[in-house]
C-alpha positions in Angstrom: 0.0 0.0 0.0 1.7 3.2 -1.2 -0.8 5.2 0.9 -4.4 5.0 2.2 -5.8 5.5 -1.2 -3.9 2.6 -2.8 -4.9 -0.8 -1.5 -2.6 -3.7 -2.1 -2.8 -5.5 -5.4 -2.7 -9.3 -4.8 -3.1 -10.4 -8.4 -0.4 -12.8 -9.4 2.6 -11.3 -11.3 3.7 -12.9 -14.5 6.9 -14.9 -14.4 9.8 -15.6 -16.7 10.5 -13.2 -19.6 7.1 -11.5 -19.0 7.9 -10.7 -15.3 7.6 -7.0 -14.4 10.6 -5.0 -13.6 12.2 -5.4 -10.2 10.9 -2.1 -8.9 7.3 -3.2 -9.6 7.8 -6.4 -7.6 9.5 -4.5 -4.8 6.6 -2.0 -4.7 4.1 -4.8 -4.6 5.9 -6.5 -1.7 6.1 -3.3 0.2 2.4 -2.7 -0.4 1.5 -6.1 1.0 3.7 -5.6 4.0 2.1 -2.3 4.8 -1.4 -3.8 4.7 -0.2 -6.7 6.9 1.5 -4.4 9.3 -1.6 -2.3 9.7 -3.6 -5.4 10.5 -1.1 -6.7 13.0 -0.6 -3.3 14.7 -4.4 -2.8 14.9 -5.0 -6.3 16.2 -2.3 -6.7 18.8 -1.0 -3.1 19.4 2.5 -1.9 18.7 4.1 -3.5 21.7 2.9 -7.0 21.0 3.4 -6.9 17.2 6.5 -8.6 15.7 8.3 -8.6 12.4 7.5 -12.4 12.2 3.8 -11.8 12.6 3.8 -9.0 9.9 5.6 -11.3 7.5 3.3 -14.2 8.2 0.2 -11.9 7.7 1.6 -10.8 4.4 2.4 -14.4 3.3 6.1 -13.7 3.1 9.2 -14.8 4.9 11.0 -12.8 7.6 13.9 -12.5 5.3 11.7 -10.6 2.8 10.4 -8.3 5.6 14.0 -7.5 6.5 14.8 -6.7 2.9 12.4 -3.8 3.2 12.7 -2.7 6.9 15.5 -2.9 9.4 13.0 -3.7 12.2 9.4 -3.4 13.4 9.9 0.3 14.3 11.1 1.2 10.8 8.1 -0.5 9.3 5.8 1.4 11.7 7.4 4.7 10.8 7.2 4.0 7.1 3.5 3.0 7.5 2.8 6.2 9.3 4.3 8.3 6.5 2.4 6.4 3.8 -0.9 6.7 5.7 -0.4 10.4 6.3 0.4 11.0 2.6 -2.8 9.1 1.7 -4.9 11.4 3.9 -3.6 14.5 2.2 -4.1 12.9 -1.3 -7.6 11.9 -0.4 -8.5 15.5 0.8 -7.0 17.0 -2.4 -8.9 14.6 -4.6 -12.1 15.3 -2.7 -11.7 19.1 -3.3 -10.6 18.9 -6.9 -11.8 15.6 -8.2 -15.5 16.4 -8.8 -16.8 16.9 -12.3 -18.0 20.4 -11.4 -15.8 22.9 -9.5 -17.0 24.0 -6.1 -19.3 27.0 -6.1 -18.2 28.2 -2.7 -15.7 27.6 0.1 -18.1 25.7 2.2 -18.7 23.2 -0.6 -15.0 22.9 -1.1 -14.3 22.1 2.6 -17.3 19.8 2.7 -15.9 17.8 -0.2 -12.5 17.5 1.5 -13.9 16.4 4.9 -16.2 13.9 3.2 -13.3 12.4 1.2 -11.2 12.2 4.4 -13.9 10.4 6.3 -14.7 8.0 3.4 -11.0 7.1 3.1 -10.7 6.5 6.9 -13.9 4.4 6.7 -12.5 2.3 3.9 -9.2 1.7 5.7 -9.9 1.4 9.4 -6.8 -0.6 10.2 -4.5 2.0 8.7 -6.5 4.7 10.4 -6.1 3.1 13.8 -2.4 2.7 13.2 -2.0 6.3 12.2 -4.2 7.9 14.9 -4.2 5.5 17.9 -1.1 3.3 17.8 1.0 6.1 16.5 0.6 7.9 19.8 1.8 4.9 21.9 4.7 3.5 19.9 7.6 5.3 21.5 9.3 8.6 21.1 10.3 8.3 17.4 6.8 7.4 16.4 5.4 10.2 18.5 7.8 12.6 16.9 6.9 11.4 13.4 3.2 11.7 14.2 3.7 15.3 15.5 5.7 16.1 12.3 2.9 14.8 10.2 0.3 16.8 12.0 2.4 19.9 11.7 2.8 19.3 8.0 -1.0 18.8 7.7 -1.5 22.1 9.6 0.8 23.9 7.2 -0.9 22.4 4.2 -4.3 23.5 5.6 -3.0 27.1 6.1 -1.7 27.1 2.6 -4.9 25.7 1.0 -7.0 28.1 3.0 -4.9 31.1 2.1 -4.9 30.2 -1.6 -8.5 29.3 -2.0 -10.6 31.2 0.5 -10.0 34.7 -0.7 -11.1 33.8 -4.3 -14.3 32.5 -2.8 -14.9 35.3 -0.4 -14.3 33.2 2.7 -12.3 34.0 5.8 -8.7 33.0 6.2 -7.2 31.5 9.4 -6.1 34.2 11.9 -2.8 32.3 12.4 -1.3 28.8 12.2 -2.5 28.0 15.8 -6.1 28.2 14.6 -5.4 25.7 11.8 -3.6 23.5 14.3 -6.6 23.5 16.6 -8.8 22.4 13.6 -6.4 19.6 12.8 -6.1 18.5 16.5 -9.9 18.5 16.8 -10.3 16.4 13.7 -7.7 13.9 15.0 -9.3 13.6 18.4 -12.8 13.2 17.0 -11.7 10.4 14.7 -9.4 8.8 17.4 -12.4 8.7 19.8 -14.4 6.9 17.2 -11.6 4.4 16.7 -11.2 3.8 20.4 -14.8 3.8 21.5 -16.9 3.1 18.4 -18.8 6.4 18.8 -20.2 7.3 16.5 -20.7 3.8 14.9 -19.7 5.1 11.5 -16.8 7.6 11.2 -18.6 9.3 8.3 -21.3 10.5 10.7 -18.6 12.9 12.1 -19.0 15.1 8.9 -21.4 17.7 10.4 -19.3 18.0 13.6 -16.1 18.5 11.7 -17.6 21.1 9.5 -18.9 23.0 12.5 -15.4 22.8 13.9 -13.8 24.2 10.8 -16.3 27.0 10.2 -16.6 27.8 13.8 -12.9 28.6 14.0 -13.0 30.5 10.6 -16.0 32.5 11.7 -13.8 34.1 14.4 -11.1 34.9 11.9 -11.4 37.5 9.1 -12.6 37.8 5.6 -10.0 38.7 3.0 -9.2 42.4 2.8 -10.7 43.1 6.2 -8.7 43.8 9.5 -8.8 41.2 12.2 -11.4 41.7 14.9 
């Protein structure tokens, strides 16, 4: 799995002179290992997961696992990065992938939030690894998770600044407002993953939209001084 939006392809690869290039085979192996790692981490937790269990889940040998990752921690960190990239790609695709362009900023944000939640709903194991296990897997994982959330915050600030003025919508007062939005979304989704409330993560859509626009409502419209 290259990211949350690219599930592993388990179709047999041709052999012999029709075999695909080495990089294709390596990418397929890594994709399968990511899917297996997400399942093992979600099922057993980071502390109880092992490289052997991940390789077995993927239908591979431990030797193949170690061709891709030095240890369980390196696999976990790589999975975090892949999952984070998938989240951003999903939100961008939601904003820009529709046949018709958004007519307003609220519609644009709604599309992004909906795409995010649909992606998380389709990949609950990866979501749990990213948002729950990532907070309990040691200092390197915690640092990588924080770096990902900071990168997502910067991306949100950039997207808001680039798109909102054209659509007559407010821009974030500062990066801390955007970080609050990101943190609120992460906690709402993490609570769903930990407790099962709400039963379907997609039911969080109206809550997350109120969070985004509640913060923006206290910011400022383009061209106007801050309150």
